[in-house]
N, C-alpha and C positions, 0 to 999 in steps of 0.2 A: 608582558603586562603593560597595559596603557597607563599613561600619566594620570588619567582620571581615577582609575582603580587604585593606583599607588597612593595618590593623595588622600582618597577616602579611607583607605586602610591605615595610613599613617595617622590621620585624625582620630579614627576609632581606637587605635592602639594607644595613642597619647591620652585619649579620654579615659580608657581603662586604667592606665598607669596613674593618672592624677586622681581618679575616683578611688582606686585601691589605696593610695596614700591617705586620702580623706577618711575612708572607712577604717583603716588600720589605726590612724591617730585618734579618731572618735572612740573606737573600742577600748584602746589603751587608757584614754583619759577617764572613761567611765570606770574602768577597773582600778586604776591607780591615781586618779586625779587628786584626791585628798592626801594620800600618802606622798605623792610627788611634791605637793606644795610644802608639806611638813618637812620632807627631806631637804628640799632646796633651802628652806628658811633656817634649818638647824645645822646642816652639814657644810655650808659654803663659807664658813669663817676661815677655813684653811684653803688657800688658793689651789693647791694640788688636788685636794679632795673635791673641791668645787669643779675643777677641770675634768676629773674622772667621772663625777656625777653627771656633768653635762654630756660627756661622750656616751655614757650608759643610757641616759634618757633618750638621746637622739637615735641611738641604735634601736631602741624599742619603737620609737615613733616613726623611724625612717624619714624624719623631717626636722631639720634645724629650725624651721619656721614655727612649728608647734612648741618647741622648747623656748624659742624667743618670746612668743606670746605670753607663756606662763611667767617668764622672767620680767617682762615689762609690767605685768599686773602686780607682781610682788614688789618690784622696785617702786612703782607709783604709790603703792600702799605703804611704803616705808618699812616693809617686812624684811627685805634684804637691801644692802647698800649697793651703789654703783660699782664699787670695787669688787664686791662678791660676784656681781653679775658678769663682769668682764671675764673672770676666770671660767665661769660656766659657759659663756659664749665660745671661748677658745676650745673648750672640750666638746661643745656641740658641733663645731666644724670638723673636729677629728671623727666624731661619730658618723658624720655623713659619708665618710670614706668607706665604711663597711659595706654600704650598698654597692659601691663600685667593685669591691672585692667579690661580693656574691655574684654580681653579673659576670665577672671573669671566671668564676667557678661554674658558670652555666646553670645556675639555679633555675633559670627560666624554663628548663626542660621538665621540671616537676611542678610547674605553676598550676596546671589543670587539676592534678590530684589534690593539691592543697586547697584549691577553690572548692572542690567536691567535698573534702572533709569538713571545711568550714561551714558550707551550706547545710550539710547533714546535721551538724551539731546545732546550728541555728534552728532548723525546722523540727528537730526531734527532742531537743532539751526543753525542760519545763522551768528550770531555774534561770533567773536572769544572769547570774554569774557565768554559767556555762554558755549561755547565748552570746555573751560578750566575748568569751574566749573564741567561740566560733566566728564572731565578727572580725576579730584580729586575724585569724587564720585566713579568712576569705579575703580581707583587705590585702594581706601579704601576697596571697596567690594572684589576685587581680593586678597587683602592681607588676609582677613579673610576667604575667600573661600579656599585659600591654606591651612590654618590652619584646616579648617573643613575637607578637604580631608585627611589630615594627621591624624586627630582624628579618622575618620571613618576607616582608614587603621590600626591604632594601636589597636583598640578595640578587634578584633579577636585574636591579638597576645598575649593577656593576658594569654591564655591557652596554648601557644606554650612553650614547655620545654626549647628549646634552648634560646629563648628570655628571658625567666625567669631567666635562669642561668647567662646570660650576665648582667642583671640588678642586680641580687643578688651579683655578683662579684664587681660591682661598689658600691653597698650599703655597702659592707664590707670594701672597700678601699676608704676613702675620697680623698686621693691624686689622685688616678686613676680617680675618678669622676670629679675632678677639671680639670685634664689634658685633658680628653676626651672632656668636655664642652668647654675648652679654644681653643683646636685645631679645633673643629667643628666650633666654632664662627669665628675663623680666616679664615677658609676655605670658609665659605659662606659670610663673611664680613657683618654679621648682628647678633648682640646680641639679637635682637627682635625675630628672627627666632629660635634661640637656647632656649631662655626663653619660647617661645610658646610651643616648644616640651617638655621641662621640666614640664610645667604646664599641658599639656595633659597627660603625664605619671602619674603625681600626681593625677589629676582629675579622672583617670581611675584606681586608686589604684594599679598601677604597681610598684611604689616606695613610700617609706615613706617620711616624711617631711625632716628628717636630710640629707639623700643623695641628696634630691632636693636642699637643701640650699648649699651644697658643689658644686653642679653643677652650681648653680647660681653664686657663687663666681668665678668659672672658666669662665663662660660666660662673666662676667664683665671685667675680666682680658684679655680675648681673644679679645674683641672689642678694647681694648687699643693697642694691638699688631698690629691690622689692621691699626690704625692711625700712628704707628711708621713706618711701611713698606711704607705707602704712602708718608711719609715726607722724606724718604731717597733721597738724591741728591737735595733737595729743599733748601730754605733759612734757615738760622739759627733760625729765628723767628718761622717758621712753625715746625721745629724740636723741639723747646722748647714747643710749644703748644702740640705736640704729646707726648713728655716726661712728661709734666704735667698730661695729661690724664692717662698715665700709672701709675705714682706715686700716683695719687689720688686713683685709683682702688687698687693698690698693698697694700698701707698703710691701706686702709679700710679693705681689706681681713685679713691682719695680725692682726688688732685690733679685728675683729669679730670672728676669728677662735676659741679662747678659750671659747666663749659663745654660740656655736651652739646649744648645748643641752638645756640650759635655754631659748634660743631664740625660739627653736621649741616648747617647752612646753608653753611659753607665747602665741605664735600664735594659738596653738590648743585650748587654753582657750578662746581666743578672738572670734574665729569662728570655726565652724565644717566643713566648706567647704574647701577641699584640694586646690582648685584653688585659693581661696582668701588667704589662708595661704601662699602659694608661692608668690603670688602678693604682699602681705603685707610685707613679708621679703625683697623682691626686693625694694619696696618703702622705707622701713625703712633704708636699707643699704645705699641708695643714699642720703636720707635726712641727715643721720648721717655724711656722708662724706662732704656734703655741709656745715653743721653746724660746722664741725671741721676746715675746710680750709678757708671759706669765711672771717673770721676776720683777717687772716694772708696772704691774697693774695699778698700784697705789698712785704712782706718778702719772700714769696715763689717765686715771680718773680725774685727777686735778687738772690735767691738760684739757679734758673734755668739758669740765666746768667753766674753763676760760673761753673755749671756742664756741660753746653752746651755753651762754650765761642765762641766768634767770631773767624772766621778763621784768623790765624796769618798772612797768606799771601794770597792776592787776586790772582785769576787765572791770567795767563800771559796776556790774551787778555783784561783784564780790569785794570790791575795795571798801575799806572803812569809810563810813559816811560822815561821822561826827567828831572824829578825833582831831583836835587842833592844839598843837603844842604851844601856841602863842597864848593860850588861856591859862597856862601854869601859874601866871602871876595872880590869877583869881581862882583859887582852888575850888571854891564852891561851884562855880560855873563849869570848870573842867570836870568835876565829879558828875555834874548833871549830863554833860555831853558823853562821858564814858557810860553812864547808865543807858543813854539812848543807843549807844553802840551795842551794848549787851543785849538790848531788845532786838537789834538787828541779828545778833547771833541766835537768840532764842527762836526767831522766826524760822531760821534754817533747821534748828533742832526739831521744832514742831513739824516741819515738812517731812523730815527724815522719819520721825516717829510714825506719822500717818501712813507714809508710803511703804514701809517695810512689810506689813502683814500680808498684803495681796500676793507677795512673792511665795508665800507658803501654799496658796491656792493654785496659782498659775505662775510659774517662774518666767519672768520676762528679762532677758539679759540687758535690754536697753534701760528698763527701769532700775535694774541693779547698778548699771553704770552711772545713772543719774544720781543714785544714793551715794555712790563712791565719790562722785564729784561734789556733792553737797557736803560730805564729810571733809573733803579738802578745803572747801570754802570756810567751814567752821574752824579748821585748824589755822587758816590764814588770818581770819578775823580775830580769833582768840589770841594768837601770837601778837598781833598788832595791838590789841586792846590791853593785854598783859604788860607789854612793853611801855605803853602809855601810862598805865597805872603805876608801874615800877618807877618811872621817871617822876611821876607826881608825888610819890612817897618821899622823894629826895628834896622836895620843896618844904619851906617852913609851913607846917600845918598845925591847926588846933587839934586837941585830943579827939573831938567829935569828927573832924575832917579825916583824921588818920584812921579812925575806926571804920568810917564809911568806905574809905578807899580800900582798906584791907578786906572788908566785907565783899566789895565788888571783885577783888582778886580771887577770893574763894568761889564766888558765883561763876566767874569766867572759867575757872578750872573745872568746876562740876559740869558745866555745859559742854566743855570739850570732852570730859570723860564720857558723857552720855553719847556723844557722837562716835566715840571709839567703841563703846559697847554695841551700839547698833551695827557698825560696819564690821568689826572683828569677831563678833559673837553671833548676833541675830542674822545678819546678812550672810555670814559664812555658813551658818546652819541651813538657811534656805537653799543656798547653792549646793551644799552637801546632800540635802534631801533630793534635789533635782538630779544631780549627777548620779546618784545611786538608785534612781527610779523608785524612791520610797514615798509612802503617803500615810498621813495620820488616819486613825480611825475617826468615825464621825464624832465620837466623844472628845477625841484628842483635838480635832479642829475647833470644837466648841470651847475647850479649855484655853487654847491659844488665843482665840478671838476674845474671850472674856477678859483675859489678862491684858491683852492689847488695848481693849476698850477702856479699862480702868486706868491704864497708863496714859492714854490720850487725854482722859478726863483730868488726871492729876497734872499733866503738862499744861493744859489750858488754865487750870486753877493757879498754878505757880506763876505762869506768865501774866495772868490778870493781877496777881499780887504784886508782881514786879512792875507792871505798867502803871498801876494805880498807887503803888507804895502802900498797900493795904495790909496791916497786921492781921486783920480779921480773916482775909483770904489766905494769908500765910498759915494762920492757925488751922483753918479748914484743910489746907493741904497736908499738914502734919497728921490730922485725924484720918484723912483719906489714905495716907501712906500706911498708917497702922492697920487699916482695913485691908490693904493690899497684902500686907505681911500675913494676915489671917487667911486671905484668899489663896495665897501661894501654898500655904500648908494644906488647905482643903483640896486643892487641885493635885498636890503631890500624893496625898492619900488616895484620892480617886484614881490616879494613874496606877498606883501600886495595886489597888484592888482589881483593876482591869487586867494587870499582868498576872495576878493570881488566878484569874479565870482562864488564862491561856489564850487571850486575844492575839491573833497572829500579827496584825498591823501594829498593835501596841508594843509587842516584843521588838519588831524590826526598827521602830522609830523611838524606842525608849530614851536612848541617850540624847538624841536631838530634841525630843519633847521636853525633857527635864532641863536641858541646858538653856533652851529658849525661855522657859518659865523663870528660871534662875536669873537669866539676863535681864528680863523685864523687872524682876525684883531689885536688881542692882541699879537699874535706871530710876526706880522709885526712891531708892536710898539717896541718889545724887540729887533728886528733886527735893527731897526732904532737907538735905543740907542747904540747898538754896533758900528754902523757906526759913530755916533756922538762921541763916546769915541775914535775912531781911529783918527778922525780929530782934536778933541779938547785936548786930553790928551796923546795919544800914539805917536803923532808926526809922522804921516805918510808922505810919499813923494809925491810931485806933478809931478815928472819927469816921466810922463806916456804917452808921445805923441803916442806911438805905441798902447796903450790900447784905447786912444781916438778915433783913426781911426779904431779900430777893433770892429766889432759887438760883443755884449756879447756872443751870441751863439758860435762864433768861439773861443773866449777866453776860454770858458768852454770846448769846444771840445779839445783844445790844452792841457788842464789840465785833460783830460780823463773823462770829465763829459758832455755828450751830453744832450741837453734839448731843447725841442720844446715848445715855449710859446704859450699861447692861448689868443686871444684878444676878448673882448666883445664889441659888437656894442652898442653904447649908444642909 
């Protein structure tokens, strides 16, 4: 076999392996994405259960990267803590060892039948659920088919002098072997691929066990560098997760390096199969790391918070703009500045509210991420403003100043709640609809859009009342919220009527549809609370004759916010 043919075959085999992992991961996320998130968020309080769950999920996905991506998103959303994440990561590393054991069992020999079965299910099944099962089988088969192609390509190279020289050089230089394996793993973004190649080399007696162990160490460290690269520019929590992954691997390698010789001898005594020898070392290495770190995940989480601290200064676009503690000596001015900061928060809430509906028509992961970031901004600003107002309450205040400050505290709280509802309810339902390949009926889309439009209208009305300190606009907001309560009831009855008629799309999306409508209703209740705080505590003004005579649409247009309301016929 020529070198050109060998290289092309290796590239093709590697491509099939990586594509098989992608197809397998995608299929499983579509089947169990929502359940996976729920399981990770509810079962990781116990570190041992979290570790077992991480191993199980990674065995399914055949990729610790897929598990880590889910963990980073859950940690960034504050659904699970960094301490919980660390236990799951350790379990995920154990889960990756199952792939090595399957290779040692020569599962590659049944790869073609598995691909055939998966493709048959995909092409002949009518239900999406069955198609996804077929996708998982096909991904699993392609993964091992890629390994089989690489194995068949490597076999004739055993007699090639140049190839033998390269392997001999790596065998004589443990550091070189580790570096080559780490760099290769980093380039292909898959430790499973690298470990598969190491096992194939060992199974065909091209390298002995000791250099294979050094290459295994390099592959384990290389996959951690991939996580570090993917976390750059993201949240501090995700960077801590990636750093933890790197430290786990690096410490494990440092501890194992002095014992490579005795370890190789032990494995050769346990089994004569070169494939199982390499697989067993990989399994033992990751089990040892888990046993070493799991009892100390709480301490390790605190250590990570020290070495990867929070950013000292928030970026200019999300930092509080108006909060100045030097103004506490003049409470009236400090209250005015806090009010301006709350308008800053309301701008972010308005943007979130407007942006979320398009995700129900065409789900855009980038837009979803923007909304997640916007909610993070709201949390940051709300925390800073609430802290400012709390400190202000400790100053000598008149009764009126105290009431105004308490009213602003309540307003900040409700704006923060609105952000939470959008992110954790509406955005989550949009993602669930996308992951499960569902769609609303035409009437269902109209219902969601109608409710969304009314909420946007109410948001503008409340923001106008807040910006102009207008009691009249606040009262209008209360009236509009009562209309939204009636609207929610009519939409719910309309949805039930469609279900009674047996509409297929309505049945499939019933829970999502009703949860979204209810989430919008909750947003309206928080907006009503803000309007109540304005009239009852903040002491808005009733001198708004111009606003009384001006239609809301014209008021918003004058403030640079055009909006067209949608009416629903009862």
